[in-house]
C-alpha positions, 0 to 999 in steps of 0.5 A: 583414070586412076581415080576412076579405076581405084573406084572400080577395085573399091567396088570389088571390096563391098563385100568387106563392109558387109562381113565387117557388119556381121564381125561387129556382133562380136568385135567392132572394125573402124578405121582412119586415115591422117594427114601424111605431109603436115606436121602439125596435122599428123603430129596434132591430131594423132596426139589428141586423139591418143589422149581422148581415147584414153578417157574412152569407154574401154569395155566397148568391143572395138579395135581403131585402126589409122593408115598412114601413107609411106611418105609421112612426113615424119617417120621418127614421129610414126614409130613413137605414136606406134607404140601406143596406138594401130596405126599402119602404112599397110595399104589394105587399111586405106582401101576399108577406110575409103570403102567406108567413107565412100559408102557413108558407112560412119559406124566403122570410121574412127572419129577424129579428135574433137577440135581437130589439131586443136588441144582446147582441153589442155590433154597436152599439158595434163598427160605424159610426154606423147614422145619420150626419148629412150637413153640410146636415143639420146646417146645417138642424137648428141653424137650426131650433134657432135658432127654438126658442131653442137656439143653435149653441154651447148645451149641452143634454141631452135627457130622455124619460121614458115614460108612458102617453100615447104607446101610448094615443095611437097604438094607444087600442084596445089595453089597454097596462096590461099596461105601467103598470109602466114608467111613471114621473113627468116631474116626478121628474127635476126635480132633476137638471133643476136641477142642469144648468140651474145648469151653463148646461145647457139640458134638452129634454123629448123625446117624441110628446106627454105625459100631464102638463105639465113644471113645468120647460118655461121659457126654458132649457128646452124642452117639445119633446114638445109643441111644434109643432117636432117631428119625426122629424129634430128627434128625431135631431138633438137627440139629436146635439146633446146632451151626454147623454141621460135616460131611462127604460124606453122604445125612445127609448133606441135613438136616443141608442144608434146616435148613440153618445151617454152614456145614463143609464137610470134607473126601469128595470124588470125589473132581469134585462132592463136593456141591459146592452149600452149602453156609455157609460152608467149604469143604475138600476133601479126599487125592488120592494116586497113587501107580504108581506114588509114590504120591498124586495126585495134583489139577491139576490131581485131576481136569483132566477129567480122576480122578475128578469124580471117583464113585466106588471103583472099579475105584479108584482099576482100576486106581492104586489108594488109597484113604485117608482120611483126617488127625485129624489135618486136620479135626480140622482146618475146626473146628476151621476156622468154629468155628472163623467165627461164632464168628466173630474173623476170618480175611481172608488175602489176600493170602487165598483169592487168593488161593480161587480164584485160586482154583475155577477159575481152577475147572471143573464144569462139569463131565465125568459121563459116557464116552463121556457124559458131565455133569453139576454139578456146577453153582452158586459156594458157598462153601469155601474150607479149609484154612489151606487145601488149602494152604498145595495143593499149 
């Protein structure tokens, strides 16, 4: 009903397309609409688009305007990116975008980043930070952290583990079960938390709510995801203050990525879609067990066209596969490696170097996202696979 009413309203605005066409002889105005609820798309796509647009021919007389809903998931990022691109909550811009899309006026639609939220060309690492904190923001952030018991000189690590809570609560009318294979158990990371606590490092659980209570919430650590202190500003500031970030297959990784923080990415799946472009990262992936073969798939099988990019829970069921999370020990091994790398106490052996080289030489650079359709998913390879994890696979 509401959709039909809105389409009739769009029809009333149709003359604006004609006006825009006439004005394009002097200035071409284009419109875009960014996903407001998912931080990976919001931060990732806008950041890459901005960096790609800097490389374009600026002599063309074009004005590009983005629309984002007032319910945007990160008002702090909206404020920061607004300093770099033309982006607004003005609903008139959405009307113009919907008009151009409905009547297929592609010449007036902003072309998004080439590879979506995937930074295949490694633009983030090659450019200045998208998000910088002012001295006033740093002072404010440190004062806010004092309220939750984090001192200015306290070392922290941020932990963000994806579960069903956020998507099911922010958009409950959508069936998100097709993404269940990406979810993980926060308590599988507790052995890593203890490793960090033993080195006087506090762990902050990140997120916007969560399914499970966190067993390690204490005077040392802090369950920020379920606290009254949550804000889009602190989402970024906590990461800014962190030594490094631990996460799984969630778009939250874009926060430490734009802030250029070291990242551990565990429980990633599918293997062919890994964030290979992320510098200063250690990544490991979930195990895929074949009920038919009665064993986990080996690397050759994981890299094959049949299995390297399965992006739906149903795909695993159809192929008689079971997705198995990384073990607490596998996760802890990655944290151990990252910690000693940052402390400049990690020495990579010749064997470890060879295993890394072998892995990336055989890694699939393209993926069958759709049947008979190859799509480039990887360019510059910056990531490292967890050394102990890789040794077990070989």
